C-alpha positions in Angstrom: -19.0 23.1 -11.6 -18.3 21.7 -8.2 -17.0 23.9 -5.5 -13.7 22.1 -5.5 -13.3 22.7 -9.3 -14.2 26.3 -8.8 -11.7 26.7 -6.1 -9.0 25.0 -8.2 -9.8 27.4 -11.1 -10.1 30.6 -9.2 -7.9 30.4 -6.1 -5.0 32.9 -6.3 -2.8 30.5 -4.4 -3.5 27.6 -6.8 -3.0 30.0 -9.8 0.3 31.1 -8.4 1.5 27.5 -7.9 0.4 26.7 -11.4 2.4 29.6 -12.8 5.4 28.6 -10.7 5.2 25.0 -12.0 5.0 26.3 -15.6 8.1 28.5 -15.1 10.1 25.7 -13.5 9.1 23.4 -16.4 10.2 25.9 -18.9 13.5 26.3 -17.1 14.0 22.6 -17.0 13.4 22.2 -20.7 15.7 25.1 -21.6 18.5 23.5 -19.5 17.9 20.2 -21.1 18.1 21.7 -24.6 21.4 23.3 -23.9 22.8 20.1 -22.4 21.5 18.0 -25.3 23.1 20.2 -28.0 26.4 20.3 -26.2 26.3 16.5 -25.7 25.6 15.9 -29.4 28.1 18.5 -30.8 30.8 18.4 -28.1 30.5 15.4 -25.8 33.7 16.3 -23.9 31.9 19.5 -22.7 28.8 17.8 -21.3 29.9 18.1 -17.7 30.9 21.7 -18.1 27.6 22.5 -19.7 25.7 20.8 -16.9 27.6 22.8 -14.3 26.7 26.0 -16.1 23.0 25.4 -16.8 22.1 24.3 -13.3 23.2 27.7 -12.1 21.2 29.6 -14.7 17.7 30.7 -13.8 16.5 32.7 -16.8 15.2 30.8 -19.8 16.1 33.7 -22.1 19.8 33.4 -21.0 19.6 29.7 -21.6 18.1 30.2 -25.1 20.9 32.6 -25.9 23.5 30.1 -24.8 21.8 27.4 -26.8 21.9 29.6 -30.0 25.6 30.3 -29.4 26.5 26.7 -28.9 24.5 25.6 -31.9 26.5 27.7 -34.3 30.1 27.7 -32.9 32.6 26.3 -35.2 34.6 24.2 -32.8 34.9 22.8 -29.2 37.3 25.4 -28.1 34.9 28.2 -28.9 32.0 26.3 -27.2 34.2 25.9 -24.1 34.8 29.7 -24.1 31.1 30.4 -24.2 30.4 28.0 -21.4 33.2 29.4 -19.3 32.2 33.0 -19.9 28.5 32.5 -19.4 27.5 34.2 -16.2 24.9 32.6 -14.0 21.6 34.5 -14.1 
């Protein structure tokens, strides 16, 4: 293994940046999932969903919102969830 590869694999700074990039990627995917489900089920709420998810920072909260939106019976209920969802 070259010294550059070893540095890449063992450097705490590099490892921290890799972890940060993974977390940001997970957050981006979670936001995208919520927006996609809202867009498919309730297209009129797409902008509202986008406004909410960009302010959310916890993937677990986004997954909870996704589960709620996926099973709501109508647009009015989905709107309530999106309006009540607190940024995290």
